[in-house]
C-alpha positions as CSV (number, residue, x, y, z in Angstrom):
1,X,0.0,-0.1,-0.1
2,X,1.4,3.4,-1.0
3,X,2.3,6.1,1.6
4,X,-0.4,8.3,0.4
5,X,-3.1,5.9,0.5
6,X,-2.1,5.1,4.3
7,X,-2.6,9.0,5.2
8,X,-5.9,8.7,6.9
9,X,-7.2,11.4,9.5
10,X,-7.1,9.8,12.8
11,X,-7.7,10.9,16.6
12,X,-5.5,12.0,19.5
13,X,-5.2,10.7,23.0
14,X,-3.4,11.8,26.1
15,X,-0.1,10.2,27.1
16,X,2.0,11.1,30.0
17,X,5.5,12.2,30.7
18,X,8.3,9.6,30.5
19,X,10.1,8.7,33.8
20,X,13.8,9.5,34.2
21,X,16.1,6.6,33.0
22,X,19.8,7.1,33.1
23,X,21.4,7.2,29.4
24,X,23.1,4.1,28.5
25,X,26.5,5.7,27.9
26,X,26.5,7.3,31.3
27,X,25.7,4.3,32.9
28,X,28.3,2.3,31.1
29,X,26.0,-0.5,30.1
30,X,26.6,-0.4,26.4
31,X,28.1,-3.7,25.3
32,X,31.0,-4.2,22.9
33,X,28.6,-6.1,20.6
34,X,26.3,-3.1,20.7
35,X,29.1,-0.5,20.2
36,X,30.3,-2.7,17.1
37,X,26.8,-2.8,15.3
38,X,26.3,1.0,15.6
39,X,26.3,2.5,12.1
40,X,25.6,6.1,12.8
41,X,24.9,8.0,16.2
42,X,23.9,11.6,16.0
43,X,23.7,13.3,19.2
44,X,22.2,16.9,18.7
45,X,24.1,18.9,21.4
46,X,26.9,21.6,21.4
47,X,29.4,18.8,22.6
48,X,28.9,17.1,19.3
49,X,29.4,20.0,16.8
50,X,32.3,19.3,14.4
51,X,32.4,22.6,12.6
52,X,30.4,25.8,11.7
53,X,27.4,27.1,13.4
54,X,23.5,27.5,13.1
55,X,23.9,31.2,12.7
56,X,26.2,30.9,9.5
57,X,24.2,28.0,8.2
58,X,27.2,25.8,7.9
59,X,26.8,23.6,11.1
60,X,28.3,20.1,10.9
61,X,27.2,17.4,13.4
62,X,29.6,14.7,14.0
63,X,28.7,11.0,13.8
64,X,29.5,10.0,17.4
65,X,30.0,6.4,16.2
66,X,33.1,7.6,14.3
67,X,31.9,6.0,11.3
68,X,32.0,8.9,9.2
69,X,28.2,9.7,8.8
70,X,28.4,13.4,9.7
71,X,25.5,15.5,9.0
72,X,25.4,19.0,7.4
73,X,22.8,21.7,7.9
74,X,20.6,22.6,4.9
75,X,18.8,25.7,4.5
76,X,15.9,26.3,2.1
77,X,14.5,29.7,1.1
78,X,16.1,33.1,1.6
79,X,19.3,32.7,3.7
80,X,18.9,36.4,4.8
81,X,15.5,35.9,6.3
82,X,15.0,36.9,9.8
83,X,12.8,33.8,10.3
84,X,15.8,31.6,10.2
85,X,16.8,33.0,13.5
86,X,14.3,30.6,15.2
87,X,13.8,27.9,12.7
88,X,16.5,25.7,14.5
89,X,18.1,26.5,17.8
90,X,19.9,24.8,20.7
91,X,17.6,23.8,23.5
92,X,18.5,22.9,27.2
93,X,15.6,20.3,27.2
94,X,16.2,16.8,27.0
95,X,14.8,13.5,27.9
96,X,17.0,13.0,31.0
97,X,16.5,16.4,32.3
98,X,20.3,16.4,32.8
99,X,23.0,19.0,32.2
100,X,25.3,18.7,29.2
101,X,23.1,16.5,27.3
102,X,20.5,19.0,25.7
103,X,18.8,18.9,22.1
104,X,18.0,20.6,19.0
105,X,14.7,22.5,18.7
106,X,13.1,22.7,15.2
107,X,10.2,25.0,14.3
108,X,9.6,24.3,10.8
109,X,6.2,24.4,9.4
110,X,4.4,23.7,6.1
111,X,4.6,26.3,3.5
112,X,7.0,28.5,5.5
113,X,9.2,30.8,3.4
114,X,12.2,29.3,5.0
115,X,13.4,26.0,6.6
116,X,16.2,24.0,7.8
117,X,17.0,20.3,8.2
118,X,20.2,18.0,8.1
119,X,21.3,15.5,5.5
120,X,24.1,13.0,5.7
121,X,27.4,14.3,3.9
122,X,28.1,13.2,0.2
123,X,30.3,10.0,1.0
124,X,28.8,9.1,4.3
125,X,29.0,5.1,4.4
126,X,25.3,5.1,5.7
127,X,24.1,6.3,2.3
128,X,24.8,2.9,0.6
129,X,24.1,0.7,3.6
130,X,20.9,-1.7,2.9
131,X,20.7,-3.5,6.4
132,X,20.1,-6.8,5.0
133,X,20.8,-8.5,8.3
134,X,18.5,-6.4,10.1
135,X,18.5,-3.0,11.9
136,X,17.5,-0.9,14.9
137,X,16.7,2.8,14.5
138,X,16.3,4.8,17.8
139,X,15.2,8.2,18.3
140,X,14.6,10.4,21.3
141,X,12.3,13.2,20.6
142,X,9.4,15.3,21.5
143,X,6.6,16.9,19.4
144,X,6.1,20.6,19.7
145,X,3.7,22.2,22.1
146,X,1.9,24.0,19.3
147,X,1.3,20.9,17.3
148,X,-1.3,21.7,14.6
149,X,-2.2,19.1,11.9
150,X,-2.4,21.7,9.3
151,X,1.2,22.9,9.8
152,X,3.0,19.7,11.0
153,X,1.4,16.5,9.7
154,X,3.4,14.0,8.1
155,X,6.8,15.8,9.0
156,X,9.8,13.7,8.6
157,X,12.2,13.0,11.4
158,X,14.4,10.5,9.5
159,X,14.2,9.9,5.8
160,X,16.1,8.0,2.9
161,X,16.4,10.2,0.0
162,X,14.9,8.7,-3.3
163,X,11.7,7.5,-4.5
164,X,10.1,4.2,-5.6
165,X,10.5,5.0,-9.2
166,X,14.4,5.3,-9.0
167,X,14.3,1.5,-8.1
168,X,12.3,0.8,-11.1
169,X,9.2,0.1,-8.8
170,X,5.9,1.0,-10.5
171,X,3.8,0.8,-7.4
172,X,3.8,4.1,-5.4
173,X,6.6,5.3,-7.9
174,X,6.6,8.8,-6.4
175,X,6.5,7.8,-2.7
176,X,9.9,8.1,-0.6
177,X,11.9,5.0,0.0
178,X,11.8,5.2,3.7
179,X,10.6,7.6,6.4
180,X,10.0,7.9,10.0
181,X,7.2,10.6,10.1
182,X,4.8,12.1,12.4
183,X,1.1,11.8,11.0
184,X,-1.7,14.5,11.2
185,X,-2.8,12.7,14.4
186,X,0.7,12.7,16.1
187,X,1.2,9.0,15.3
188,X,4.7,7.6,14.3
189,X,4.8,6.1,10.8
190,X,7.7,4.0,9.8
191,X,7.2,3.0,6.1
192,X,9.8,1.6,4.0
193,X,10.7,0.0,0.8
194,X,12.6,-3.2,1.6
195,X,15.0,-4.9,-0.6
196,X,12.8,-8.0,-1.2
197,X,9.5,-6.5,-1.9
198,X,8.2,-4.2,-4.6
199,X,6.2,-2.2,-2.4
200,X,6.4,-0.3,0.9
201,X,5.6,-1.7,4.3
202,X,4.4,0.3,7.2
203,X,4.3,0.3,10.9
204,X,2.4,2.6,13.2
205,X,2.4,3.9,16.8
206,X,-0.4,5.2,18.9
207,X,-1.1,8.9,19.2
208,X,1.5,10.7,21.1
209,X,1.2,13.8,23.3
210,X,2.8,17.1,22.2
211,X,5.4,18.6,24.3
212,X,6.4,15.2,25.9
213,X,9.5,13.2,25.5
214,X,9.5,9.6,23.9
215,X,11.9,7.0,23.1
216,X,11.1,5.0,19.9
217,X,12.7,2.0,18.4
218,X,12.2,0.5,14.8
219,X,13.7,-2.9,15.0
220,X,13.9,-5.4,12.2
221,X,15.6,-8.9,13.0
222,X,16.2,-9.6,9.3
223,X,12.8,-10.8,8.8
224,X,10.0,-8.6,10.2
225,X,9.9,-5.1,11.6
226,X,8.3,-3.9,15.0
227,X,8.0,-0.2,16.2
228,X,8.1,0.5,19.8
229,X,7.4,3.6,21.6
230,X,8.3,4.0,25.4
231,X,8.6,0.1,25.7
232,X,5.1,-0.7,24.0
233,X,4.7,-2.1,20.4
234,X,1.1,-1.0,19.8
235,X,0.7,-2.9,16.6
236,X,2.9,-6.0,16.4
237,X,5.5,-6.9,13.7
238,X,5.1,-6.4,9.9
239,X,5.1,-8.9,7.0
240,X,8.5,-10.4,6.0
241,X,10.7,-7.4,4.9
242,X,14.5,-7.6,4.4
243,X,16.7,-4.5,4.5
244,X,16.2,-0.9,3.3
245,X,16.5,-0.3,-0.4
246,X,18.7,2.6,-1.4
247,X,19.2,4.6,-4.4
248,X,22.9,5.3,-5.7
249,X,23.8,8.8,-4.8
250,X,21.1,9.3,-2.2
251,X,21.6,10.0,1.4
252,X,19.4,10.7,4.4
253,X,17.5,13.5,5.6
254,X,17.2,14.4,9.4
255,X,14.1,16.6,10.0
256,X,12.6,16.5,6.5
257,X,10.7,14.1,4.4
258,X,10.4,14.1,0.7
259,X,7.8,13.3,-2.1
260,X,8.7,12.6,-5.7
261,X,12.3,13.6,-4.9
262,X,11.3,17.1,-3.5
263,X,11.2,18.1,-0.1
264,X,8.0,17.7,1.5
265,X,7.3,18.3,5.2
266,X,10.2,19.6,7.6
267,X,10.2,18.6,11.3
268,X,9.0,20.5,14.3
269,X,9.7,19.8,17.9
270,X,13.0,18.4,19.7
271,X,15.5,15.8,18.6
272,X,18.0,14.7,21.0
273,X,19.5,11.6,19.5
274,X,19.1,9.3,16.6
275,X,21.1,6.2,16.7
276,X,21.2,3.4,13.7
277,X,22.5,-0.2,14.2
278,X,23.0,-2.7,11.5
279,X,21.3,-5.5,13.5
280,X,18.4,-6.1,15.8
281,X,19.3,-4.8,19.3
282,X,17.3,-5.9,22.3
283,X,15.6,-3.8,24.7
284,X,18.7,-4.1,27.2
285,X,20.8,-2.5,24.3
286,X,18.7,0.4,23.7
287,X,19.5,3.9,24.5
288,X,16.9,3.8,27.0
289,X,16.4,0.3,28.6
290,X,13.1,1.0,30.4
291,X,11.4,3.8,28.9
292,X,7.6,4.2,30.0
293,X,5.0,6.8,30.5
294,X,5.2,7.7,33.9
295,X,1.5,8.3,34.6
296,X,0.2,5.7,32.3
297,X,-3.6,4.7,32.3
298,X,-4.9,4.1,35.5
299,X,-6.2,0.5,36.0
300,X,-6.3,-2.6,37.9
301,X,-5.9,-6.4,37.2
302,X,-7.8,-7.3,40.3
303,X,-11.4,-8.6,39.5
304,X,-14.2,-6.3,39.5
305,X,-17.7,-7.9,39.2
306,X,-19.9,-7.2,36.2
307,X,-23.1,-7.7,38.2
308,X,-23.4,-6.7,41.8
309,X,-26.9,-8.4,42.0
310,X,-28.3,-11.3,40.2
311,X,-31.3,-9.4,39.4
312,X,-29.4,-6.5,37.7
313,X,-28.5,-6.3,33.9
314,X,-26.0,-4.8,31.7
315,X,-25.8,-2.8,28.5
316,X,-22.4,-3.0,26.8
317,X,-21.0,-0.5,24.3
318,X,-18.2,-1.3,21.9
319,X,-15.8,1.8,21.3
320,X,-14.3,2.4,17.9
321,X,-12.8,-0.7,16.7
322,X,-10.9,0.9,13.6
323,X,-7.5,0.0,14.7
324,X,-8.3,-3.7,15.3
325,X,-10.0,-4.1,11.7
326,X,-6.8,-2.6,10.4
327,X,-3.8,-3.5,12.5
328,X,-5.0,-5.8,15.5
329,X,-7.8,-8.2,14.5
330,X,-6.8,-10.5,17.2
331,X,-8.1,-7.8,19.7
332,X,-11.2,-7.5,17.7
333,X,-11.9,-11.4,17.8
334,X,-11.0,-11.3,21.5
335,X,-13.6,-8.8,22.3
336,X,-16.4,-10.4,20.4
337,X,-15.6,-14.1,21.6
338,X,-15.9,-12.9,25.1
339,X,-19.1,-11.0,24.4
340,X,-20.7,-14.1,22.7
341,X,-19.5,-16.2,25.5
342,X,-20.4,-14.1,28.3
343,X,-23.3,-12.0,27.7
344,X,-26.0,-14.6,29.0
345,X,-24.2,-15.2,32.4
346,X,-23.5,-11.4,32.9
347,X,-27.1,-10.3,31.8
348,X,-25.8,-8.3,28.8
349,X,-28.9,-7.5,27.1
350,X,-27.7,-5.5,24.3
351,X,-24.4,-4.8,22.7
352,X,-24.1,-1.5,20.8
353,X,-21.3,-0.3,18.5
354,X,-20.5,3.3,18.4
355,X,-19.0,3.6,14.8
356,X,-15.7,3.5,13.1
357,X,-15.8,-0.2,12.6
358,X,-12.9,0.0,10.1
359,X,-10.0,2.5,9.7
360,X,-10.7,2.9,6.0
361,X,-12.3,1.1,3.0
362,X,-10.3,-1.9,2.1
363,X,-11.6,-5.6,1.7
364,X,-9.5,-7.0,4.3
365,X,-10.5,-4.5,7.0
366,X,-14.3,-5.3,6.3
367,X,-13.6,-8.9,6.4
368,X,-11.7,-8.5,9.7
369,X,-14.4,-6.7,11.1
370,X,-16.9,-9.5,9.7
371,X,-15.0,-12.3,11.2
372,X,-15.0,-10.8,14.6
373,X,-18.7,-9.6,14.6
374,X,-20.0,-13.1,13.3
375,X,-19.0,-14.6,16.7
376,X,-22.2,-12.7,17.8
377,X,-24.4,-13.9,15.2
378,X,-23.3,-17.6,16.0
379,X,-24.4,-17.4,19.7
380,X,-27.5,-15.2,18.7
381,X,-26.0,-12.4,21.0
382,X,-28.2,-9.1,20.5
383,X,-26.1,-6.1,19.0
384,X,-26.7,-3.0,16.9
385,X,-24.3,-1.0,14.8
386,X,-23.9,2.8,13.9
387,X,-21.4,4.0,11.1
388,X,-18.5,6.3,11.8
389,X,-16.9,8.7,9.5
390,X,-14.3,6.0,8.7
391,X,-16.9,3.6,7.5
392,X,-18.2,5.7,4.6
393,X,-17.2,5.0,1.0
394,X,-18.3,4.6,-2.6
395,X,-20.7,1.7,-3.0
396,X,-21.8,1.9,0.8
397,X,-19.8,-1.1,2.1
398,X,-21.0,-0.5,5.5
399,X,-24.6,-1.2,4.2
400,X,-23.1,-4.3,2.3
401,X,-21.8,-5.8,5.7
402,X,-24.0,-4.3,8.4
403,X,-27.0,-2.8,6.6
404,X,-30.7,-3.9,7.3
405,X,-30.3,-7.2,5.5
406,X,-28.1,-8.4,8.1
407,X,-30.7,-7.8,11.0
408,X,-34.0,-8.5,9.4
409,X,-34.3,-11.7,11.1
410,X,-33.4,-10.8,14.4
411,X,-36.2,-10.5,16.9
412,X,-35.0,-7.3,18.8
413,X,-34.6,-5.4,15.4
414,X,-37.5,-3.2,14.4
415,X,-36.6,-1.2,11.3
416,X,-34.1,1.2,9.5
417,X,-34.2,4.6,8.3
418,X,-34.6,5.8,4.7
419,X,-30.7,6.0,4.3
420,X,-30.5,2.5,5.6
421,X,-28.0,3.7,7.9
422,X,-30.1,4.3,11.0
423,X,-31.8,1.7,12.9
424,X,-33.6,0.8,16.0
425,X,-34.0,-2.1,18.4
426,X,-36.3,-2.9,21.5
427,X,-35.1,-5.3,24.2
428,X,-36.7,-6.2,27.5
429,X,-34.4,-5.8,30.5
430,X,-35.6,-5.9,34.3
431,X,-39.0,-3.9,34.5
432,X,-38.7,-2.1,31.1
433,X,-38.7,-2.4,27.5
434,X,-35.6,-0.3,26.2
435,X,-35.6,1.2,22.7
436,X,-31.9,1.5,21.1
437,X,-31.9,4.3,18.5
438,X,-29.0,4.2,16.1
439,X,-28.6,7.7,14.6
440,X,-26.2,7.8,11.8
441,X,-24.1,10.9,11.8
442,X,-23.7,11.3,7.9
443,X,-27.5,11.0,7.2
444,X,-28.5,12.8,10.4
445,X,-30.7,15.4,8.8
446,X,-31.9,13.0,5.8
447,X,-33.0,10.6,8.5
448,X,-34.3,13.1,11.0
449,X,-38.1,12.8,10.4
450,X,-37.8,9.0,10.5
451,X,-35.8,9.2,13.8
452,X,-38.5,11.5,15.3
453,X,-41.4,9.1,14.2
454,X,-39.6,6.2,16.1
455,X,-39.4,8.5,19.2
456,X,-43.0,9.6,18.7
457,X,-44.2,6.1,18.5
458,X,-42.5,4.8,21.7
459,X,-42.9,7.7,24.0
460,X,-42.9,5.3,27.0
461,X,-39.7,3.2,26.1
462,X,-36.7,4.2,28.1
463,X,-34.4,5.1,25.0
464,X,-30.7,5.3,24.4
465,X,-29.3,7.0,21.4
466,X,-26.2,5.8,20.0
467,X,-24.4,8.0,17.4
468,X,-20.9,8.4,16.3
469,X,-20.5,12.0,17.0
470,X,-22.3,13.8,19.8
471,X,-20.0,15.0,22.7
472,X,-16.3,15.5,22.7
473,X,-13.7,16.0,25.6
474,X,-12.4,19.4,26.5
475,X,-10.3,20.5,29.5
476,X,-11.0,22.9,32.5
477,X,-8.5,23.0,35.1
478,X,-6.7,20.1,33.6
479,X,-9.9,18.0,33.9
480,X,-11.9,16.6,30.9
481,X,-15.5,18.1,30.5
482,X,-17.9,17.2,27.8
483,X,-18.9,19.6,25.1
484,X,-21.4,19.2,22.3
485,X,-20.2,18.7,18.8
486,X,-22.1,20.5,16.1
487,X,-23.9,17.3,15.2
488,X,-24.4,16.6,18.9
489,X,-26.0,20.0,19.4
490,X,-28.5,19.0,16.6
491,X,-29.0,15.5,18.2
492,X,-29.8,17.3,21.4
493,X,-32.1,19.9,20.0
494,X,-34.1,17.7,17.7
495,X,-34.2,14.1,19.3
496,X,-33.3,14.5,23.0
497,X,-34.4,17.8,24.6
498,X,-38.1,17.4,23.8
499,X,-38.3,13.6,23.9
500,X,-38.3,12.9,27.7
501,X,-37.9,9.1,27.2
502,X,-34.1,9.5,26.0
503,X,-32.3,9.0,29.1
504,X,-28.9,8.4,27.6
505,X,-26.8,9.0,24.5
506,X,-23.3,7.2,23.8
507,X,-20.8,8.0,21.1
508,X,-17.2,7.5,19.9
509,X,-15.3,9.6,17.3
510,X,-13.3,11.8,19.7
511,X,-10.5,10.1,21.6
512,X,-11.0,9.8,25.1
513,X,-13.5,8.9,27.8
514,X,-15.8,11.6,29.3
515,X,-19.5,11.7,30.6
516,X,-21.9,14.2,31.9
517,X,-25.4,14.4,33.3
518,X,-27.5,17.3,31.4
519,X,-31.2,18.2,32.0
520,X,-33.4,18.2,29.2
521,X,-36.6,20.4,28.6
522,X,-38.6,18.5,31.2
523,X,-35.9,19.2,33.9
524,X,-34.9,15.4,34.0
525,X,-31.6,13.7,33.8
526,X,-29.9,12.6,30.4
527,X,-26.4,10.8,30.9
528,X,-24.2,11.6,28.0
529,X,-21.2,9.4,27.5
530,X,-18.1,9.3,25.0
531,X,-15.9,6.2,25.0
532,X,-13.2,5.9,22.2
533,X,-9.8,4.6,23.0
534,X,-8.4,4.2,19.3
535,X,-5.5,6.5,19.9
536,X,-4.3,4.5,23.1
537,X,-2.2,1.6,23.4
538,X,-2.7,-1.0,20.7
539,X,-5.5,1.1,19.3
540,X,-7.6,0.6,22.5
541,X,-6.3,-2.5,24.1
542,X,-9.7,-4.0,23.9
543,X,-11.4,-2.0,26.5
544,X,-15.2,-2.4,26.4
545,X,-17.8,-0.2,28.5
546,X,-20.3,-1.8,30.5
547,X,-23.3,-0.1,32.3
548,X,-25.1,-2.2,35.0
549,X,-28.5,-1.2,36.0
550,X,-29.6,-1.8,39.6
551,X,-33.1,-0.9,39.9
552,X,-33.3,-2.0,43.5
553,X,-30.5,0.4,44.6
554,X,-31.5,3.2,42.1
555,X,-27.9,3.0,40.7
556,X,-26.1,2.6,37.4
557,X,-22.4,1.2,37.6
558,X,-19.9,2.2,34.9
559,X,-17.0,-0.1,34.0
560,X,-14.4,-0.3,31.4
561,X,-12.8,-3.8,30.8
562,X,-10.6,-5.7,28.4
563,X,-11.0,-9.5,27.6
564,X,-8.0,-9.1,25.5
565,X,-5.8,-8.1,28.5
566,X,-7.6,-10.7,30.6
567,X,-6.4,-13.4,28.4
568,X,-2.7,-12.3,28.5
569,X,-0.1,-13.9,30.8
570,X,1.5,-11.8,33.4
571,X,4.7,-11.9,31.3
572,X,3.0,-10.6,28.3
573,X,1.6,-7.5,30.0
574,X,3.3,-4.4,29.9
575,X,3.0,-1.4,32.4
576,X,0.0,-0.3,30.6
577,X,-2.1,-3.3,30.4
578,X,-4.8,-3.4,32.7
579,X,-8.2,-5.4,32.6
580,X,-10.0,-2.6,34.1
581,X,-9.4,1.2,33.8
582,X,-10.1,2.9,37.1
583,X,-10.0,6.7,36.5
584,X,-13.1,8.6,37.2
585,X,-14.2,8.6,33.5
586,X,-13.8,4.9,33.3
587,X,-15.1,3.4,36.7
588,X,-17.9,5.3,38.1
589,X,-21.5,5.1,39.4
590,X,-24.5,7.6,39.2
591,X,-27.7,7.8,41.1
592,X,-30.7,7.1,39.0
593,X,-34.2,6.7,40.4
594,X,-35.7,4.4,37.6
595,X,-39.4,4.8,38.5
596,X,-39.3,8.5,38.7
597,X,-37.1,9.1,35.5
598,X,-39.1,6.4,33.6
599,X,-42.5,7.9,34.3
600,X,-43.1,9.7,31.0
601,X,-46.3,11.3,31.8
């Protein structure tokens, strides 16, 4: 798949500041084997200036490995421009927060009149290195505090010059040979043309935070490649790829990417060090051996019951599954198998998907989703699905896979909207018959009269509206608060505020988890909930949202659980892997007087 085809808008999640770990060279832990395998080591500090200066535009950064792969500063645009003064400058900031380490701060942006980056010198040995026995590429960096996808998306951190056409490859002929770039959603993308394939292969990370230090390692063992950020590999290993293809006479860029042999996006943020080895180094040989997010997700692996009383019941909501369909289908399968096998004993009456079933429109992603969701059909497990913005494509593949035809013989399904994307179901749970109204975001206005007619025909049915885009997380005093999106405001005004039976809305789309209780026109409570973990570890780590209804205690209990993590051994789990999330947006309870709230008169 070509790089341009892989450029899909994604979302952002909060990560935390990495904990201090002493640098390998300071601790004396670098092995002789590790030293012998290092091809290039670029440390961006004054200590490693070989010649020149930033001010004069002739700075040379030495290759600390002493292999002759020095870097030279390149200036584009008007060299007399005053804006160059701040495009690259020395910074006292570094990962370790120590003296005499430091970094270089880049302030490039798209369509700027000037820019600066580095490239390897003409005769650098690394320019011809193809790494056929494997490689390890490490970077210590942080993204700028003012990251803006309009200015900084797809900016290159490390790039091999040249294009596919230079190798006689027809597929993706204009695309760059190899790049370590930052996507529009602050993910790390490693995409490379190997020596054994006629197309590029891509590895991804989760979304990263602005203004926070990270250590990444791209490791190829001569067979497959894995990308690790702060000790977590989010999307596993690639297909079989050998080496990194090169073009004669071409070198490497640091702080710039290319397209069709022309400069494309220059880097913004800080780079402290980039180091490249000609073999796969293990974690103990990395620049930072135990990088991790200091305040990772809050959670526990102690058991939390799904039912606090045998007479209670659950509704389950499935957050955006797009990364699973695309990159981690095993997580999607794990979720659906668990739901199919455990719904009855945990009194899960309905399972509702909030949209973004796939990442983008490819047959393999739709088939991955279908394989997983079919586990529910095999066990006659009730479920309903709404589409997300990633699910729309020419030919309406969502309707092919998850349209009215799929649900027409399911007893709980009661009908679909004129567009085919909206639908509703009625299920009996406890003392009530609940209505689930799936409101499509794209066809919201087109289906509005139909949605209103469903609500008007079921005025006494407690109703949950599920749509992909309703509320999003904002922050006040560093705490998440819920705000209406444009579509969410329309849903509230037209379908919630004057329809008193609607007591809950659930959506995805915006990465994060947040909830609020808002009063409708009748002065009664409506619970609104956002659940979307696709920008987090492994695209969401398999977390699902449960809501337990306790009519006797007049309570609702909200839990976030991952069967995928539950199936892991203790050895397999990283510091970020918890079966249950326990922060206030993922584990909480609300008072809810059922008889009073569901008295619709």
